[in-house]
SESEDO-529561 format. One line per field, with one value per residue: residue number from 0; x, y, z of N, C-alpha, C in turn; residue in one letter. Coordinates in nm, 2 decimals, decimal comma. Example, Ala and Ser with C-alpha at 12.3 -4.5 7.8 and 13.67 -1.06 7.14 Angstrom:
REM residues 2
torfi = [0;1]
n.east = [1,32;1,28]
n.north = [-0,57;-0,22]
n.up = [0,78;0,71]
ca.east = [1,23;1,37]
ca.north = [-0,45;-0,11]
ca.up = [0,78;0,71]
c.east = [1,32;1,29]
c.north = [-0,33;0,00]
c.up = [0,78;0,79]
setor = [A;S]
This chain:
REM residues 276
torfi = [0;1;2;3;4;5;6;7;8;9;10;11;12;13;14;15;16;17;18;19;20;21;22;23;24;25;26;27;28;29;30;31;32;33;34;35;36;37;38;39;40;41;42;43;44;45;46;47;48;49;50;51;52;53;54;55;56;57;58;59;60;61;62;63;64;65;66;67;68;69;70;71;72;73;74;75;76;77;78;79;80;81;82;83;84;85;86;87;88;89;90;91;92;93;94;95;96;97;98;99;100;101;102;103;104;105;106;107;108;109;110;111;112;113;114;115;116;117;118;119;120;121;122;123;124;125;126;127;128;129;130;131;132;133;134;135;136;137;138;139;140;141;142;143;144;145;146;147;148;149;150;151;152;153;154;155;156;157;158;159;160;161;162;163;164;165;166;167;168;169;170;171;172;173;174;175;176;177;178;179;180;181;182;183;184;185;186;187;188;189;190;191;192;193;194;195;196;197;198;199;200;201;202;203;204;205;206;207;208;209;210;211;212;213;214;215;216;217;218;219;220;221;222;223;224;225;226;227;228;229;230;231;232;233;234;235;236;237;238;239;240;241;242;243;244;245;246;247;248;249;250;251;252;253;254;255;256;257;258;259;260;261;262;263;264;265;266;267;268;269;270;271;272;273;274;275]
n.east = [4,19;4,09;4,09;4,02;4,16;4,15;4,39;4,51;4,71;5,00;4,98;4,85;4,84;4,87;5,04;5,29;5,51;5,59;5,66;5,89;6,09;6,37;6,45;6,53;6,59;6,38;6,17;6,26;6,24;5,97;5,90;5,86;5,89;5,97;5,86;5,94;5,86;5,73;5,77;5,87;5,67;5,46;5,56;5,57;5,29;5,22;5,34;5,38;5,43;5,32;5,11;5,08;5,00;4,95;5,08;5,00;4,98;4,68;4,66;4,78;4,61;4,40;4,55;4,68;4,47;4,36;4,56;4,54;4,29;4,32;4,46;4,49;4,47;4,33;4,42;4,52;4,48;4,63;4,56;4,72;4,83;5,10;5,30;5,27;5,36;5,63;5,74;5,81;6,05;6,21;6,29;6,22;5,99;5,97;5,77;5,62;5,52;5,46;5,48;5,40;5,54;5,53;5,80;5,87;5,81;6,10;6,22;6,36;6,69;6,75;6,50;6,47;6,68;6,60;6,37;6,47;6,61;6,90;7,22;7,29;7,29;7,41;7,43;7,64;7,68;7,92;7,99;7,89;7,79;7,67;7,37;7,26;7,44;7,39;7,13;7,16;7,31;7,12;6,94;7,10;7,14;6,88;6,85;7,03;6,95;7,00;6,95;6,91;6,98;7,22;7,26;7,50;7,57;7,71;7,64;7,43;7,07;6,87;6,62;6,62;6,51;6,65;6,79;6,58;6,47;6,69;6,71;6,51;6,27;6,31;6,38;6,16;6,13;6,34;6,46;6,56;6,79;6,87;7,13;7,27;7,51;7,74;7,97;7,93;7,71;7,81;8,00;7,82;7,71;7,93;7,97;7,75;7,82;7,83;8,02;8,21;8,29;8,50;8,47;8,73;8,93;9,21;9,30;9,56;9,70;9,47;9,21;8,88;8,81;8,93;8,78;8,53;8,21;8,01;7,90;7,72;7,73;7,83;7,87;8,07;8,06;8,22;8,28;8,33;8,55;8,75;8,70;8,63;8,62;8,89;8,83;8,59;8,69;8,86;8,70;8,61;8,62;8,76;8,92;8,88;8,96;8,85;9,00;9,19;9,35;9,64;9,60;9,35;9,19;8,96;8,62;8,30;8,08;7,83;7,87;8,08;7,94;7,76;7,94;8,06;7,83;7,73;7,94;7,91;7,66;7,72;7,91;7,75;7,55;7,70;7,80;7,56;7,48;7,69;7,66;7,42]
n.north = [1,91;1,98;1,99;2,20;2,28;2,45;2,51;2,52;2,40;2,19;1,92;1,72;1,39;1,38;1,60;1,53;1,50;1,76;1,83;1,68;1,77;1,78;1,52;1,36;1,12;0,95;1,06;0,99;0,71;0,69;0,78;1,05;1,42;1,75;2,06;2,40;2,75;3,00;2,99;2,73;2,56;2,64;2,55;2,28;2,22;2,27;2,07;1,72;1,56;1,38;1,52;1,55;1,71;2,06;2,33;2,63;3,00;3,19;3,40;3,30;3,12;3,19;3,27;3,04;2,87;2,82;2,65;2,44;2,34;2,22;1,99;1,64;1,46;1,44;1,70;1,78;2,07;2,26;2,53;2,78;3,02;3,24;3,26;3,02;2,84;2,91;2,80;2,55;2,57;2,74;2,99;3,31;3,30;3,41;3,37;3,15;2,91;2,57;2,23;1,89;1,65;1,37;1,14;1,05;0,75;0,59;0,65;0,42;0,45;0,38;0,41;0,69;0,77;0,66;0,81;1,07;1,33;1,31;1,47;1,30;1,45;1,41;1,42;1,32;1,23;1,21;1,14;1,38;1,56;1,79;1,94;2,19;2,27;2,06;2,11;2,35;2,26;2,10;2,29;2,42;2,21;2,18;2,43;2,43;2,22;1,95;1,60;1,40;1,34;1,16;1,01;0,91;0,64;0,74;1,00;1,28;1,28;1,43;1,50;1,59;1,83;2,08;2,06;2,05;2,30;2,47;2,41;2,55;2,44;2,33;2,07;1,92;1,90;1,77;1,46;1,21;0,97;0,76;0,57;0,26;0,18;0,35;0,33;0,10;0,19;0,41;0,27;0,12;0,32;0,40;0,17;0,19;0,39;0,64;0,90;0,95;1,23;1,36;1,62;1,76;1,92;1,89;1,80;1,72;1,94;1,94;2,13;2,29;2,37;2,18;1,96;1,76;1,81;1,77;1,53;1,24;1,25;1,23;1,42;1,42;1,50;1,58;1,59;1,91;1,90;1,69;1,63;1,40;1,06;0,82;0,57;0,62;0,81;0,65;0,51;0,70;0,85;1,08;1,36;1,69;2,03;2,35;2,63;2,84;3,09;3,01;3,08;3,01;2,72;2,57;2,58;2,63;2,35;2,39;2,62;2,53;2,34;2,50;2,63;2,42;2,31;2,52;2,55;2,30;2,34;2,56;2,46;2,27;2,43;2,59;2,39;2,30;2,54;2,56;2,33;2,39]
n.up = [-6,79;-6,46;-6,10;-5,81;-5,50;-5,21;-4,97;-4,63;-4,50;-4,53;-4,50;-4,63;-4,78;-5,06;-5,10;-5,04;-5,23;-5,26;-5,01;-4,98;-5,14;-5,13;-5,11;-5,35;-5,46;-5,38;-5,53;-5,78;-5,77;-5,76;-6,01;-6,07;-6,08;-5,96;-6,08;-6,09;-6,08;-6,30;-6,59;-6,62;-6,51;-6,67;-6,92;-6,87;-6,84;-7,10;-7,24;-7,35;-7,13;-6,85;-6,59;-6,25;-6,03;-5,92;-5,73;-5,60;-5,57;-5,53;-5,73;-5,96;-6,07;-6,25;-6,47;-6,55;-6,60;-6,87;-6,98;-6,80;-6,85;-7,09;-7,04;-7,08;-6,86;-6,53;-6,33;-6,01;-5,85;-5,61;-5,40;-5,23;-4,97;-5,04;-4,84;-4,70;-4,89;-4,91;-4,69;-4,77;-4,91;-4,76;-4,82;-4,96;-5,21;-5,54;-5,73;-5,66;-5,77;-5,82;-5,95;-6,00;-6,21;-6,44;-6,50;-6,83;-7,02;-7,14;-7,46;-7,70;-7,81;-8,07;-8,20;-8,18;-8,34;-8,58;-8,63;-8,67;-8,87;-9,09;-9,11;-8,80;-8,47;-8,16;-7,80;-7,53;-7,18;-6,93;-6,60;-6,50;-6,25;-6,13;-6,09;-6,18;-6,38;-6,55;-6,63;-6,76;-6,98;-7,10;-7,19;-7,38;-7,56;-7,66;-7,78;-7,99;-8,16;-8,09;-8,12;-7,93;-7,59;-7,42;-7,12;-6,91;-6,67;-6,45;-6,42;-6,31;-6,29;-6,54;-6,46;-6,20;-5,96;-5,96;-6,20;-6,38;-6,34;-6,41;-6,68;-6,77;-6,85;-7,10;-7,10;-7,14;-7,40;-7,52;-7,63;-7,41;-7,31;-7,07;-6,98;-6,85;-6,91;-7,04;-7,20;-7,36;-7,50;-7,65;-7,80;-7,95;-8,10;-8,26;-8,40;-8,56;-8,73;-8,63;-8,53;-8,24;-8,05;-7,83;-7,59;-7,48;-7,26;-7,25;-7,48;-7,70;-7,92;-8,08;-8,18;-8,16;-8,42;-8,58;-8,58;-8,74;-8,78;-8,96;-9,03;-8,91;-8,57;-8,22;-7,95;-7,66;-7,33;-7,01;-6,65;-6,47;-6,31;-6,36;-6,63;-6,90;-6,82;-6,84;-6,94;-7,09;-7,27;-7,41;-7,59;-7,77;-8,09;-8,15;-7,99;-7,89;-7,81;-7,68;-7,80;-7,59;-7,37;-7,18;-6,91;-6,84;-6,75;-6,82;-6,95;-6,79;-6,81;-6,93;-7,07;-7,24;-7,39;-7,53;-7,70;-7,85;-7,97;-8,11;-8,30;-8,43;-8,55;-8,71;-8,89;-9,02;-9,14;-9,31;-9,48;-9,60;-9,74;-9,92;-10,07;-10,20]
ca.east = [4,09;4,15;4,01;4,08;4,14;4,22;4,45;4,58;4,82;5,07;4,98;4,78;4,93;4,90;5,14;5,42;5,62;5,64;5,73;6,01;6,17;6,51;6,48;6,50;6,59;6,25;6,10;6,31;6,18;5,83;5,89;5,80;5,98;5,91;5,89;5,92;5,88;5,62;5,80;5,89;5,54;5,38;5,60;5,52;5,15;5,21;5,41;5,32;5,46;5,21;5,11;5,01;4,93;5,01;5,06;5,03;4,90;4,55;4,68;4,83;4,51;4,33;4,64;4,71;4,35;4,35;4,64;4,49;4,17;4,36;4,53;4,41;4,44;4,28;4,53;4,48;4,54;4,62;4,58;4,76;4,90;5,24;5,38;5,27;5,45;5,77;5,79;5,87;6,18;6,29;6,33;6,11;5,96;5,92;5,65;5,55;5,45;5,52;5,40;5,46;5,52;5,58;5,91;5,81;5,88;6,22;6,22;6,48;6,78;6,73;6,38;6,50;6,76;6,52;6,27;6,54;6,68;7,04;7,31;7,25;7,37;7,37;7,52;7,64;7,74;8,00;8,03;7,84;7,71;7,61;7,23;7,24;7,51;7,32;7,01;7,21;7,35;7,00;6,89;7,18;7,11;6,76;6,86;7,11;6,90;7,05;6,84;6,89;7,08;7,25;7,31;7,56;7,53;7,78;7,59;7,30;6,95;6,82;6,49;6,63;6,44;6,74;6,82;6,46;6,46;6,80;6,68;6,39;6,16;6,35;6,40;6,04;6,13;6,46;6,46;6,66;6,82;6,96;7,19;7,34;7,65;7,77;8,08;7,86;7,62;7,90;8,05;7,72;7,69;8,04;7,94;7,65;7,87;7,82;8,15;8,20;8,39;8,51;8,50;8,84;9,01;9,35;9,34;9,69;9,71;9,34;9,11;8,74;8,80;8,99;8,69;8,43;8,08;7,91;7,84;7,66;7,83;7,79;7,97;8,07;8,11;8,24;8,26;8,42;8,67;8,85;8,66;8,58;8,70;8,98;8,76;8,50;8,77;8,92;8,61;8,58;8,70;8,84;8,92;8,92;8,95;8,82;9,12;9,18;9,48;9,69;9,56;9,22;9,19;8,84;8,49;8,19;8,04;7,72;7,93;8,15;7,84;7,71;8,05;8,07;7,70;7,72;8,03;7,85;7,55;7,78;7,97;7,64;7,49;7,79;7,80;7,44;7,49;7,79;7,60;7,32]
ca.north = [1,90;2,00;2,02;2,31;2,26;2,55;2,45;2,61;2,32;2,10;1,79;1,62;1,29;1,42;1,70;1,47;1,53;1,90;1,83;1,60;1,81;1,76;1,38;1,34;0,98;0,90;1,10;0,91;0,58;0,71;0,83;1,19;1,52;1,87;2,17;2,52;2,87;3,02;2,94;2,58;2,50;2,66;2,46;2,14;2,21;2,27;1,95;1,59;1,49;1,36;1,61;1,49;1,82;2,19;2,40;2,77;3,10;3,22;3,49;3,23;3,02;3,24;3,28;2,90;2,80;2,77;2,53;2,33;2,29;2,14;1,87;1,52;1,39;1,52;1,76;1,84;2,20;2,30;2,68;2,82;3,15;3,23;3,24;2,88;2,77;2,94;2,71;2,43;2,60;2,80;3,12;3,38;3,26;3,53;3,34;3,05;2,81;2,44;2,13;1,76;1,59;1,23;1,11;0,97;0,62;0,62;0,60;0,36;0,54;0,33;0,47;0,83;0,79;0,63;0,92;1,20;1,35;1,31;1,40;1,30;1,52;1,37;1,46;1,22;1,29;1,12;1,19;1,52;1,55;1,92;1,95;2,32;2,26;1,97;2,18;2,45;2,19;2,06;2,41;2,45;2,11;2,21;2,55;2,41;2,12;1,82;1,51;1,32;1,35;1,03;1,04;0,79;0,59;0,82;1,14;1,31;1,27;1,56;1,53;1,65;1,96;2,19;2,05;2,09;2,45;2,53;2,39;2,64;2,36;2,27;1,92;1,86;1,90;1,70;1,32;1,18;0,83;0,73;0,43;0,20;0,14;0,45;0,28;0,01;0,28;0,48;0,17;0,08;0,43;0,39;0,05;0,23;0,49;0,77;0,94;1,01;1,33;1,40;1,76;1,73;2,04;1,86;1,74;1,77;2,00;1,93;2,23;2,27;2,39;2,07;1,85;1,76;1,79;1,77;1,40;1,19;1,25;1,24;1,50;1,37;1,60;1,52;1,68;2,02;1,87;1,61;1,60;1,27;0,95;0,76;0,46;0,67;0,87;0,55;0,46;0,81;0,86;1,21;1,45;1,82;2,13;2,49;2,71;2,95;3,12;2,92;3,12;2,95;2,58;2,52;2,65;2,56;2,25;2,44;2,71;2,45;2,28;2,60;2,66;2,30;2,29;2,63;2,51;2,20;2,40;2,65;2,38;2,21;2,53;2,63;2,28;2,31;2,65;2,53;2,23;2,46]
ca.up = [-6,68;-6,33;-5,98;-5,73;-5,36;-5,13;-4,85;-4,53;-4,44;-4,63;-4,44;-4,71;-4,84;-5,20;-5,11;-5,00;-5,32;-5,24;-4,88;-4,98;-5,26;-5,12;-5,12;-5,49;-5,50;-5,36;-5,64;-5,89;-5,76;-5,79;-6,15;-6,07;-6,06;-5,93;-6,16;-6,02;-6,15;-6,39;-6,72;-6,62;-6,49;-6,79;-7,03;-6,83;-6,88;-7,25;-7,29;-7,35;-7,01;-6,75;-6,48;-6,14;-5,95;-5,91;-5,60;-5,64;-5,51;-5,60;-5,84;-6,08;-6,11;-6,37;-6,58;-6,60;-6,63;-7,01;-7,00;-6,72;-6,91;-7,21;-7,00;-7,10;-6,74;-6,42;-6,25;-5,88;-5,83;-5,47;-5,39;-5,09;-4,96;-5,08;-4,72;-4,67;-4,99;-4,88;-4,58;-4,84;-4,96;-4,66;-4,86;-5,03;-5,35;-5,61;-5,80;-5,58;-5,85;-5,82;-6,01;-6,00;-6,34;-6,44;-6,59;-6,93;-7,06;-7,22;-7,60;-7,74;-7,90;-8,21;-8,25;-8,19;-8,46;-8,70;-8,66;-8,68;-9,00;-9,09;-9,02;-8,66;-8,37;-8,03;-7,69;-7,42;-7,06;-6,84;-6,47;-6,48;-6,13;-6,09;-6,15;-6,24;-6,50;-6,64;-6,68;-6,86;-7,09;-7,17;-7,26;-7,50;-7,66;-7,73;-7,86;-8,11;-8,24;-8,06;-8,14;-7,81;-7,49;-7,36;-6,99;-6,85;-6,53;-6,35;-6,42;-6,24;-6,38;-6,59;-6,40;-6,07;-5,95;-6,00;-6,34;-6,46;-6,32;-6,49;-6,82;-6,81;-6,91;-7,23;-7,08;-7,18;-7,55;-7,57;-7,61;-7,32;-7,30;-6,96;-7,00;-6,74;-6,97;-7,14;-7,29;-7,45;-7,58;-7,74;-7,89;-8,05;-8,20;-8,35;-8,49;-8,66;-8,82;-8,57;-8,47;-8,10;-8,04;-7,69;-7,56;-7,38;-7,25;-7,25;-7,61;-7,75;-8,06;-8,15;-8,13;-8,21;-8,57;-8,64;-8,58;-8,85;-8,72;-9,06;-9,05;-8,79;-8,46;-8,08;-7,87;-7,53;-7,22;-6,88;-6,54;-6,47;-6,23;-6,44;-6,76;-6,93;-6,77;-6,94;-7,01;-7,19;-7,36;-7,50;-7,70;-7,86;-8,22;-8,16;-7,87;-7,92;-7,71;-7,72;-7,78;-7,49;-7,32;-7,07;-6,78;-6,82;-6,76;-6,90;-6,93;-6,74;-6,91;-7,00;-7,17;-7,34;-7,47;-7,62;-7,80;-7,94;-8,05;-8,21;-8,41;-8,51;-8,64;-8,81;-9,00;-9,10;-9,22;-9,42;-9,58;-9,68;-9,83;-10,02;-10,16;-10,28]
c.east = [4,16;4,05;4,09;4,05;4,22;4,27;4,51;4,69;4,88;5,07;4,91;4,88;4,97;5,01;5,28;5,53;5,68;5,71;5,87;6,10;6,32;6,55;6,45;6,51;6,46;6,16;6,13;6,24;6,03;5,80;5,83;5,92;5,90;5,95;5,86;5,94;5,77;5,65;5,81;5,75;5,45;5,42;5,57;5,38;5,13;5,27;5,33;5,35;5,33;5,22;5,02;4,93;5,01;4,98;5,10;4,94;4,78;4,57;4,72;4,72;4,44;4,42;4,67;4,59;4,33;4,43;4,59;4,37;4,20;4,43;4,44;4,38;4,38;4,39;4,47;4,55;4,52;4,65;4,61;4,82;5,05;5,33;5,38;5,36;5,59;5,82;5,85;6,01;6,27;6,34;6,21;6,11;5,90;5,78;5,56;5,48;5,53;5,43;5,48;5,43;5,57;5,69;5,85;5,88;5,99;6,20;6,35;6,56;6,76;6,61;6,40;6,58;6,68;6,42;6,33;6,61;6,83;7,10;7,27;7,34;7,32;7,47;7,52;7,72;7,80;8,04;8,00;7,74;7,63;7,48;7,21;7,31;7,45;7,20;7,05;7,25;7,23;6,94;6,97;7,16;6,98;6,77;6,93;7,07;6,96;6,93;6,81;7,01;7,10;7,32;7,37;7,53;7,60;7,74;7,46;7,19;6,91;6,68;6,50;6,57;6,53;6,78;6,70;6,45;6,57;6,78;6,57;6,28;6,19;6,37;6,27;6,03;6,24;6,45;6,58;6,67;6,92;7,00;7,27;7,48;7,68;7,87;8,01;7,77;7,70;7,96;7,95;7,69;7,81;8,02;7,84;7,69;7,86;7,95;8,13;8,32;8,39;8,55;8,60;8,93;9,16;9,39;9,46;9,68;9,58;9,24;8,98;8,73;8,86;8,89;8,58;8,30;7,97;7,84;7,78;7,77;7,76;7,90;7,96;8,13;8,12;8,23;8,36;8,55;8,78;8,81;8,61;8,68;8,78;8,91;8,67;8,58;8,83;8,83;8,56;8,67;8,79;8,82;8,97;8,89;8,91;8,95;9,10;9,32;9,52;9,65;9,42;9,22;9,08;8,72;8,40;8,13;7,92;7,77;8,00;8,05;7,79;7,81;8,05;7,94;7,69;7,82;7,97;7,74;7,61;7,84;7,86;7,57;7,57;7,80;7,68;7,43;7,58;7,74;7,50;7,38]
c.north = [1,92;2,02;2,13;2,27;2,37;2,49;2,55;2,53;2,23;1,96;1,68;1,52;1,33;1,53;1,65;1,50;1,67;1,91;1,77;1,64;1,78;1,61;1,33;1,20;0,91;0,94;1,02;0,77;0,58;0,75;0,97;1,29;1,65;1,98;2,30;2,65;2,88;2,96;2,79;2,51;2,52;2,56;2,31;2,12;2,20;2,14;1,83;1,51;1,48;1,46;1,55;1,60;1,95;2,25;2,54;2,87;3,13;3,30;3,42;3,14;3,07;3,24;3,14;2,82;2,74;2,65;2,41;2,26;2,20;2,01;1,75;1,45;1,49;1,57;1,82;1,96;2,25;2,45;2,71;2,96;3,13;3,21;3,09;2,80;2,80;2,86;2,58;2,45;2,67;2,94;3,18;3,34;3,37;3,50;3,24;2,94;2,68;2,34;2,00;1,69;1,44;1,21;1,02;0,84;0,65;0,56;0,54;0,45;0,50;0,40;0,62;0,85;0,76;0,74;1,06;1,21;1,34;1,43;1,41;1,39;1,48;1,42;1,35;1,28;1,18;1,19;1,34;1,52;1,68;1,94;2,08;2,32;2,17;2,03;2,28;2,38;2,14;2,17;2,44;2,34;2,14;2,33;2,53;2,28;1,98;1,72;1,42;1,35;1,21;1,06;0,91;0,76;0,67;0,97;1,15;1,29;1,41;1,60;1,56;1,79;2,07;2,18;2,09;2,24;2,52;2,52;2,49;2,57;2,30;2,12;1,85;1,84;1,81;1,55;1,28;1,03;0,82;0,58;0,39;0,16;0,24;0,40;0,19;0,09;0,35;0,38;0,13;0,20;0,43;0,28;0,09;0,35;0,63;0,80;1,00;1,10;1,38;1,55;1,75;1,85;2,02;1,79;1,80;1,81;1,98;2,03;2,21;2,28;2,27;1,95;1,87;1,72;1,78;1,64;1,35;1,19;1,27;1,31;1,46;1,47;1,53;1,62;1,80;1,99;1,80;1,57;1,46;1,16;0,88;0,65;0,51;0,74;0,77;0,50;0,58;0,81;0,98;1,28;1,59;1,92;2,26;2,57;2,82;2,97;3,02;2,95;3,06;2,80;2,52;2,60;2,57;2,47;2,30;2,54;2,64;2,39;2,38;2,63;2,54;2,29;2,40;2,60;2,40;2,25;2,49;2,57;2,31;2,31;2,57;2,52;2,28;2,42;2,62;2,43;2,30;2,55]
c.up = [-6,55;-6,22;-5,89;-5,58;-5,29;-5,00;-4,76;-4,46;-4,55;-4,58;-4,52;-4,77;-4,98;-5,21;-5,07;-5,10;-5,30;-5,11;-4,88;-5,10;-5,25;-5,12;-5,26;-5,53;-5,48;-5,48;-5,76;-5,89;-5,79;-5,94;-6,16;-6,05;-6,02;-6,02;-6,08;-6,10;-6,26;-6,53;-6,72;-6,60;-6,61;-6,90;-7,00;-6,87;-7,03;-7,31;-7,30;-7,23;-6,92;-6,64;-6,37;-6,06;-5,97;-5,78;-5,62;-5,57;-5,59;-5,73;-5,97;-6,14;-6,24;-6,49;-6,64;-6,63;-6,77;-7,04;-6,92;-6,78;-7,03;-7,17;-7,02;-6,97;-6,64;-6,33;-6,12;-5,86;-5,68;-5,46;-5,25;-5,09;-4,98;-4,96;-4,68;-4,77;-4,96;-4,77;-4,64;-4,87;-4,85;-4,70;-4,94;-5,17;-5,43;-5,68;-5,73;-5,65;-5,85;-5,89;-6,00;-6,14;-6,33;-6,54;-6,70;-6,96;-7,16;-7,36;-7,64;-7,83;-8,04;-8,28;-8,27;-8,32;-8,59;-8,74;-8,68;-8,82;-8,98;-9,15;-8,87;-8,57;-8,23;-7,93;-7,59;-7,30;-6,98;-6,72;-6,45;-6,36;-6,09;-6,17;-6,23;-6,38;-6,60;-6,71;-6,78;-6,99;-7,17;-7,25;-7,39;-7,60;-7,73;-7,82;-7,99;-8,19;-8,21;-8,06;-8,02;-7,72;-7,42;-7,23;-6,93;-6,71;-6,42;-6,35;-6,35;-6,34;-6,42;-6,53;-6,25;-6,07;-6,00;-6,14;-6,42;-6,45;-6,41;-6,64;-6,87;-6,88;-7,04;-7,22;-7,13;-7,33;-7,60;-7,53;-7,52;-7,30;-7,18;-6,97;-6,87;-6,79;-7,08;-7,25;-7,40;-7,55;-7,69;-7,84;-8,00;-8,15;-8,30;-8,45;-8,60;-8,74;-8,76;-8,49;-8,33;-8,08;-7,90;-7,68;-7,44;-7,37;-7,26;-7,38;-7,67;-7,90;-8,14;-8,10;-8,20;-8,36;-8,64;-8,66;-8,69;-8,79;-8,83;-9,09;-8,92;-8,68;-8,32;-8,00;-7,72;-7,43;-7,09;-6,77;-6,55;-6,41;-6,31;-6,58;-6,78;-6,88;-6,88;-7,01;-7,12;-7,30;-7,46;-7,61;-7,79;-7,98;-8,22;-8,02;-7,91;-7,81;-7,76;-7,70;-7,68;-7,43;-7,20;-6,93;-6,75;-6,85;-6,85;-6,88;-6,85;-6,84;-6,99;-7,11;-7,28;-7,44;-7,57;-7,73;-7,90;-8,03;-8,15;-8,33;-8,50;-8,61;-8,74;-8,93;-9,09;-9,19;-9,33;-9,53;-9,67;-9,78;-9,95;-10,12;-10,25;-10,39]
setor = [M;F;T;I;E;H;I;S;S;L;D;L;L;E;L;Q;P;Y;R;T;M;R;R;Q;M;E;H;R;E;Q;G;I;F;V;A;E;G;E;K;V;V;R;R;L;L;E;S;K;F;G;V;V;S;A;L;L;P;Q;R;W;L;A;E;L;E;P;L;L;K;Q;R;P;E;M;V;R;V;F;V;A;E;K;E;L;L;E;T;L;T;G;Y;S;M;Y;Q;G;L;L;A;V;G;R;I;P;T;Q;I;P;L;E;Q;I;L;G;D;S;P;R;P;H;L;L;V;A;L;D;E;L;A;N;A;E;N;L;G;A;L;V;R;N;C;T;A;F;G;T;Q;A;L;I;V;G;E;T;S;S;S;P;F;L;R;R;A;V;R;S;S;M;G;T;V;F;E;L;P;I;V;E;T;S;D;L;I;R;C;L;S;G;L;R;D;G;G;I;R;C;I;A;A;H;P;H;A;E;K;R;T;L;S;D;A;N;F;T;H;D;C;C;I;V;F;G;S;E;G;H;G;I;S;Q;R;V;L;A;V;C;D;D;A;V;A;I;P;M;P;P;T;V;D;S;L;N;V;G;S;A;A;A;V;F;L;Y;E;A;K;R;Q;R;T;N;K;H;V;A;V;E]
């Protein structure tokens, strides 16, 4: 369900989330986020996430109308000229689509594990601040079958606007657990028989092929600058690196996640074939 309102100004109170896109802490406190771009907005409308409103040029209305009609809540759709929308970002917008969604109630990790098939595959983040890299990592997690993403207290939120955009809307498909104590969370996983494997570029003599991803495991990633903190590293069962020449220090965390998760999927696929 939806309503349509044609606007020539951005002064409406209901448009405040769009006017304050750069003040994302305010959005976080309100439990909302901004989605931008055709694919991301479309995937938001297709998802089970709550949708508050959409702001778009007239030409997109007919194309998105079938999805808007299927929404269970009443979505306010504001229609404006593309030039007016560009004043929100300060640059030319190729598509000009924006929407405000609601951050869902977090599902307990125990419930996610109970509802997911084994062997479990989880990813945890420590001190990952760059929103674009976080979004790319979310996209890789979804592509390779990760069952949940655990975001530590020192990392950015995956619901930041740039993270949502970089994920290409895959953040709407991946169960996310934001924890205020990553070390305690990882320790709890270990107590439950889930191995925590650190993606650590400086792991001594341990490379990706040495790790066993065929059982329940959680792969831990850190920041590009200094990797995983020593405190988090200390609670991991193993630390392995992607083999590369000495002239390259490390990969972007999104690229590293793709390599690790592909290797996990490869090992699990090969084990399944061997058993058959």
